[in-house]
VEXDRENTI-911122 format. One record per atom (N, C-alpha, C): residue in three letters; atom name; x, y, z. Coordinates in steps of 0.1 Angstrom, whole numbers, always signed. Each point is the difference from the previous one (the first is absolute). Example, Ala and Ser with C-alpha at 12.3 -4.5 7.8 and 13.67 -1.06 7.14 Angstrom:
residues 2
   aa  at   east  north     up
  ala   N   +132    -57    +78
  ala  CA     -9    +12     +0
  ala   C     +9    +12     +0
  ser   N     -4    +11     -7
  ser  CA     +9    +11     +0
  ser   C     -8    +11     +8
This chain:
residues 141
   aa  at   east  north     up
  unk   N    -15    -56   -236
  unk  CA     -9     -5     -9
  unk   C     +1    -16     +1
  unk   N    -11     -6     +0
  unk  CA     +0    -15     +1
  unk   C     +5     -6    -13
  unk   N     +5    -12     +1
  unk  CA     +6     -7    -12
  unk   C    -11     -3    -10
  unk   N    -12     -3     +5
  unk  CA    -12     -3     -9
  unk   C     -2    +13     -9
  unk   N     +0    +12     +6
  unk  CA     -2    +12     -8
  unk   C    +11     +2    -10
  unk   N    +13     -3     +4
  unk  CA    +11     +1    -10
  unk   C     -2     -9    -11
  unk   N     -3    -13     +3
  unk  CA     -2    -10    -11
  unk   C    -12     +4     -9
  unk   N    -11     +5     +6
  unk  CA    -11     +5     -8
  unk   C     +4    +11     -9
  unk   N     +7    +10     +5
  unk  CA     +4    +11     -8
  unk   C     +9     -4    -12
  unk   N    +10    -10     +3
  unk  CA     +8     -5    -10
  unk   C     -8     -7    -11
  unk   N     -9     -8     +4
  unk  CA     -9     -8     -9
  unk   C     -8    +10     -9
  unk   N     -6    +10     +6
  unk  CA     -8    +10     -7
  unk   C     +9     +8     -9
  unk   N    +12     +4     +4
  unk  CA     +9     +7     -8
  unk   C     +5     -8    -12
  unk   N     +2    -12     +2
  unk  CA     +5     -9    -11
  unk   C    -12     -2    -10
  unk   N    -12     -2     +5
  unk  CA    -12     -1     -9
  unk   C     -1    +13     -9
  unk   N     +1    +12     +7
  unk  CA     -2    +12     -7
  unk   C    +11     +2    -11
  unk   N    +12     -4     +4
  unk  CA    +12     +2     -9
  unk   C     -2     -9    -12
  unk   N     -4    -13     +2
  unk  CA     -2     -9    -12
  unk   C    -12     +5     -8
  unk   N    -10     +5     +6
  unk  CA    -12     +5     -7
  unk   C     +4    +12     -9
  unk   N     +8     +9     +6
  unk  CA     +4    +12     -8
  unk   C     +9     -3    -11
  unk   N    +11     -8     +2
  unk  CA     +9     -3    -11
  unk   C     -6     -8    -11
  unk   N    -11     -7     +3
  unk  CA     -6     -8    -10
  unk   C    -12     +7     -6
  unk   N     -4    +12     +5
  unk  CA    -12     +6     -5
  unk   C    -12     -7     +3
  unk   N     +0     -7    +12
  unk  CA    -12     -8     +4
  unk   C     -1    -14     -6
  unk   N    +10     -4     -8
  unk  CA     -1    -13     -6
  unk   C     +3    -11    +11
  unk   N     +9     +4     +9
  unk  CA     +3     -9    +12
  unk   C     -8     +5    +12
  unk   N     -7     -8     +6
  unk  CA     -8     +3    +12
  unk   C    -11    +10     -3
  unk   N     -4     +1    -13
  unk  CA    -12     +8     -4
  unk   C    -13     -6     +3
  unk   N     +0    -13     +4
  unk  CA    -12     -7     +3
  unk   C     +3    -10    +11
  unk   N     -9     -2     +9
  unk  CA     +1    -10    +11
  unk   C    -13     -8     +0
  unk   N     +1    -13     -3
  unk  CA    -11     -9     -1
  unk   C    -10     +6    -10
  unk   N     +4     +6    -11
  unk  CA     -8     +6    -10
  unk   C     -5    +14     +3
  unk   N     +2     +5    +12
  unk  CA     -5    +13     +3
  unk   C    +11    +11     -3
  unk   N     -4    +11     -6
  unk  CA    +10    +10     -4
  unk   C     +6     +7    +12
  unk   N    +13     +4     -2
  unk  CA     +7     +7    +11
  unk   C     +4    +14     -5
  unk   N     -1     +9     +9
  unk  CA     +6    +14     -2
  unk   C    +10     +3    +11
  unk   N     +8    +10     -2
  unk  CA     +8     +5    +11
  unk   C     -5    +13     +5
  unk   N     -3     +1    +13
  unk  CA     -6    +12     +6
  unk   C    +12     +6     +8
  unk   N     +2    +13     -3
  unk  CA    +10     +7     +7
  unk   C     -7    +11     +8
  unk   N     +2     -1    +13
  unk  CA     -6    +10    +10
  unk   C    +11     +7     +7
  unk   N     -3    +11     +7
  unk  CA     +9     +7     +9
  unk   C     -2     -5    +14
  unk   N    +11     -5     +6
  unk  CA     -1     -5    +14
  unk   C     -5    +11     +9
  unk   N    -10     -3     +8
  unk  CA     -6    +10     +9
  unk   C    +10     +4    +11
  unk   N     +9     -9     +4
  unk  CA     +9     +3    +10
  unk   C    +14     +5     -5
  unk   N     +4     -6    -11
  unk  CA    +13     +2     -5
  unk   C     +1    +11    -11
  unk   N    -12     +2     -7
  unk  CA     +0     +9    -12
  unk   C     +7     -6    -12
  unk   N     +5    -13     +1
  unk  CA     +7     -6    -11
  unk   C    -10     -7     -9
  unk   N     +4     -2    -13
  unk  CA     -9     -7     -9
  unk   C     +1    -15     +4
  unk   N    -12     -6     +0
  unk  CA     -1    -15     +3
  unk   C     -8     -6    -11
  unk   N     +5    -11     -6
  unk  CA     -6     -7    -11
  unk   C     -5    -14     +4
  unk   N    -13     -3     -3
  unk  CA     -6    -13     +3
  unk   C     -6     -6    -13
  unk   N     +4    -12     -3
  unk  CA     -7     -7    -11
  unk   C    -14     -5     +5
  unk   N    -10     +4     -7
  unk  CA    -14     -4     +4
  unk   C     -8     -5    -11
  unk   N     -9     -9     +3
  unk  CA    -10     -5    -10
  unk   C     -9    +12     -2
  unk   N     -6     +0    -12
  unk  CA    -10    +11     -3
  unk   C    -11     -5     -9
  unk   N    -11     +7     +1
  unk  CA    -11     -3     -8
  unk   C     -4    +13     -7
  unk   N     +0     -1    -13
  unk  CA     -4    +12     -8
  unk   C    -15     +2     +1
  unk   N     -5    +12     +3
  unk  CA    -14     +2     +1
  unk   C     -3    +14     -7
  unk   N     -3     -1    -13
  unk  CA     -1    +12     -8
  unk   C    +13     +8     +0
  unk   N     +0    +12     +5
  unk  CA    +12     +8     +0
  unk   C     +8     -1    +13
  unk   N     -5     -9     +9
  unk  CA     +6     -2    +13
  unk   C     +8    -13     +1
  unk   N    +10     +0     +9
  unk  CA     +7    -12     +3
  unk   C     -3     -3    +15
  unk   N     -5    -11     +2
  unk  CA     -4     -4    +14
  unk   C    +11     -9     +6
  unk   N     +4     +4    +12
  unk  CA    +10     -8     +8
  unk   C     -5     -3    +14
  unk   N     +4    -11     +5
  unk  CA     -6     -5    +13
  unk   C    +11     -1    +10
  unk   N     -2     +5    +12
  unk  CA     +9     -1    +11
  unk   C     -1    -13     +8
  unk   N     +1    -11     -7
  unk  CA     -2    -13     +7
  unk   C    +12     -4     +9
  unk   N    +12     +3     -4
  unk  CA    +12     -3     +7
  unk   C     +0    -15     +3
  unk   N     -5     -8     -9
  unk  CA     -1    -15     +1
  unk   C     -7     -5    +12
  unk   N    -10     +8     +5
  unk  CA     -8     -4    +11
  unk   C     +6     +4    +14
  unk   N    +11     +8     +0
  unk  CA     +6     +4    +12
  unk   C    -10     +8     +9
  unk   N     +3     +1    +12
  unk  CA     -9     +8     +9
  unk   C     +1    +15     -1
  unk   N    +10     +5     -7
  unk  CA     +2    +14     -1
  unk   C     +0     +4    -15
  unk   N     -4    +12     -3
  unk  CA     +0     +5    -14
  unk   C    +15     +1     -4
  unk   N     +3     -2    -13
  unk  CA    +14     +2     -5
  unk   C     +3    +15     +1
  unk   N    +13     +3     +0
  unk  CA     +5    +14     +2
  unk   C     -5     +9    -11
  unk   N     -1     -5    -13
  unk  CA     -4     +8    -11
  unk   C    -14     +6     +3
  unk   N     -9     -8     +7
  unk  CA    -13     +5     +3
  unk   C     +1    +13     +9
  unk   N     +8     -1    +10
  unk  CA     +2    +12     +9
  unk   C     +6    +12     -8
  unk   N     +9     -3     -9
  unk  CA     +6    +10     -8
  unk   C    -10     +7     -9
  unk   N     -9     -8     -6
  unk  CA    -10     +6     -9
  unk   C    -10     +8     +8
  unk   N     -3     -4    +12
  unk  CA    -10     +7     +9
  unk   C     +6    +14     +4
  unk   N    +13     +0     +2
  unk  CA     +7    +12     +4
  unk   C     +2    +10    -12
  unk   N     +4     -6    -12
  unk  CA     +2     +7    -12
  unk   C     -5     -8    -12
  unk   N    -12     +4     -5
  unk  CA     -6     -8    -10
  unk   C     +6     +1    -14
  unk   N     +9    +10     -2
  unk  CA     +7     +1    -13
  unk   C    +11    -10     -1
  unk   N     +0     -8    -11
  unk  CA    +10    -11     -1
  unk   C     +3     -2    -15
  unk   N     +8    -10     -3
  unk  CA     +2     -4    -14
  unk   C     -1    -15     -1
  unk   N     -5     -4    -12
  unk  CA     +0    -14     -3
  unk   C     +7     -2    -13
  unk   N     +6    -12     -1
  unk  CA     +7     -5    -12
  unk   C     -8    -12     -4
  unk   N     -4     +0    -13
  unk  CA     -6    -12     -6
  unk   C     +8     -2    -13
  unk   N     +7    -11     +0
  unk  CA     +9     -3    -11
  unk   C    +11    +11     +0
  unk   N     +2     +7    -11
  unk  CA    +10    +11     -1
  unk   C     -6    +14     +3
  unk   N    -13     +0     +2
  unk  CA     -7    +13     +2
  unk   C     -1     +4    +15
  unk   N     +4    +13     +2
  unk  CA     -1     +5    +14
  unk   C    -12    +10     +0
  unk   N     -9     -1     +9
  unk  CA    -12     +8     +1
  unk   C     -1     +7    +13
  unk   N     -1    +13     +1
  unk  CA     -3     +7    +12
  unk   C    -15     -3     +4
  unk   N     -2     -4    +12
  unk  CA    -14     -3     +5
  unk   C     -3     +7    +13
  unk   N    -13     +0     +2
  unk  CA     -6     +5    +13
  unk   C     -8    -12     +5
  unk   N     +2     -3    +13
  unk  CA     -7    -12     +6
  unk   C    -12     +5     +8
  unk   N    -11     -7     -1
  unk  CA    -12     +2     +8
  unk   C     -3    -14     +6
  unk   N     -1     +0    +14
  unk  CA     -4    -12     +6
  unk   C    -15     -2     -1
  unk   N     -4    -11     -5
  unk  CA    -14     -3     -1
  unk   C     -7     -4    +13
  unk   N    -12     +4     +2
  unk  CA     -7     -4    +12
  unk   C     -4    -15     -2
  unk   N     -4     -6    +11
  unk  CA     -5    -14     +0
  unk   C    -11     -1    -10
  unk   N     -9     +9     -1
  unk  CA    -12     +0     -9
  unk   C     +5     +1    -14
  unk   N    +10     +8     -3
  unk  CA     +6     +1    -14
  unk   C     +8    -12     -4
  unk   N     +7     -6     +9
  unk  CA     +8    -11     -3
  unk   C     -8    -14     -1
  unk   N    -10     -1     +8
  unk  CA     -8    -13     +0
  unk   C     -4     -5    -13
  unk   N     -5     +8    -10
  unk  CA     -4     -6    -13
  unk   C    +12     -3     -8
  unk   N    +12     +4     +4
  unk  CA    +13     -3     -8
  unk   C     +6    -13     +4
  unk   N     -3     -5    +12
  unk  CA     +6    -12     +4
  unk   C     -1    -13     -8
  unk   N    -12     -2     -7
  unk  CA     -1    -11     -9
  unk   C    +10     +0    -11
  unk   N     +2    +12     -5
  unk  CA    +10     +2    -11
  unk   C    +15     -1     +5
  unk   N     +2     +5    +12
  unk  CA    +13     -1     +6
  unk   C     +4    -14     +3
  unk   N    -10     -8     +5
  unk  CA     +2    -14     +3
  unk   C     +2     -8    -12
  unk   N     -7     +3    -11
  unk  CA     +1     -7    -13
  unk   C    +14     +3     -5
  unk   N     +5    +12     +2
  unk  CA    +14     +3     -5
  unk   C    +10     -7     +7
  unk   N     -1     -1    +14
  unk  CA    +10     -7     +8
  unk   C     -7     -7    +11
  unk   N     +0    -14     -1
  unk  CA     -7     -8    +10
  unk   C     +6     +1    +14
  unk   N    +12     +4     +1
  unk  CA     +7     +1    +13
  unk   C     -7    +10    +10
  unk   N     -7    +10     -5
  unk  CA     -7     +9     +8
  unk   C    -10     -6    +10
  unk   N     -7    -10     -5
  unk  CA    -10     -7     +8
  unk   C     +7     -7    +11
  unk   N    +11     -7     -3
  unk  CA     +8     -7    +11
  unk   C     +5    +10    +10
  unk   N     +5    +11     -5
  unk  CA     +6    +11     +9
  unk   C    -11     +5    +10
  unk   N    -12     +1     -5
  unk  CA    -11     +5     +9
  unk   C     -3     -9    +11
  unk   N     +3    -13     -1
  unk  CA     -3    -10    +11
  unk   C    +11     +1    +11
  unk   N    +11     +7     -3
  unk  CA    +11     +1     +9
  unk   C     -1    +11    +10
  unk   N     -9     +9     -2
  unk  CA     -1    +13     +8
  unk   C    -14     +5     +1
  unk   N     -3     +8    +10
  unk  CA    -13     +6     +1
  unk   C     +1    +14     -6
  unk   N    +12     +4     -4
  unk  CA     +2    +13     -6
  unk   C     -7     +1    -13
  unk   N     -6    +12     -3
  unk  CA     -6     +2    -13
  unk   C    +11     +6     -9
  unk   N     +2     -6    -12
  unk  CA    +11     +4     -9
  unk   C     -4    +13     -6
  unk   N     +8    +11     +1
  unk  CA     -3    +12     -7
  unk   C     +2     -2    -15
  unk   N     -9     +6     -8
  unk  CA     +1     +1    -14
  unk   C     +2    +14     -5
  unk   N    +10     +3     -8
  unk  CA     +3    +13     -5
  unk   C     -3     +1    -15
  unk   N     -6    +11     -4
  unk  CA     -1     +2    -14
  unk   C    +11    +11     -4
  unk   N     +8     -4    -10
  unk  CA    +11     +9     -4
  unk   C     -4     +6    -14
  unk   N     -1    +13     -1
  unk  CA     -3     +6    -12
  unk   C    +11    +10     -4
  unk   N     +1     +1    -14
  unk  CA    +11     +9     -5
  unk   C     -3    +14     +5
  unk   N    +12     +7     +3
  unk  CA     -1    +14     +4
  unk   C     +2     +8    -12
């Protein structure tokens, strides 16, 4: 495993730990955008994997974006959800079992103005790659 991956895992793990012990009071927002913890099942390992993600509430759905800060590849959690769409999210102190549906480009296009308004970084990330960022709708199971 590359050192970058180890460092990224430690950083993500520390973020999730601080979020959990504070009930989302610490790291519950990034630049004003709300954060949830998404726990998926690793498609290769079968182990639980937790990722702190920005989210946009859309009615009874929670929208998350696989931006990976503009990297050329989708983040691992995207592949995990595609393999097994049942997951859990934590918002504050609440844990919610969810089912993920990847939205088509046509479904996600009208959501981008709201996503960009929530977090301006998405527009910058899109300039870094030709990859289309997957958008997932998470709904309570």
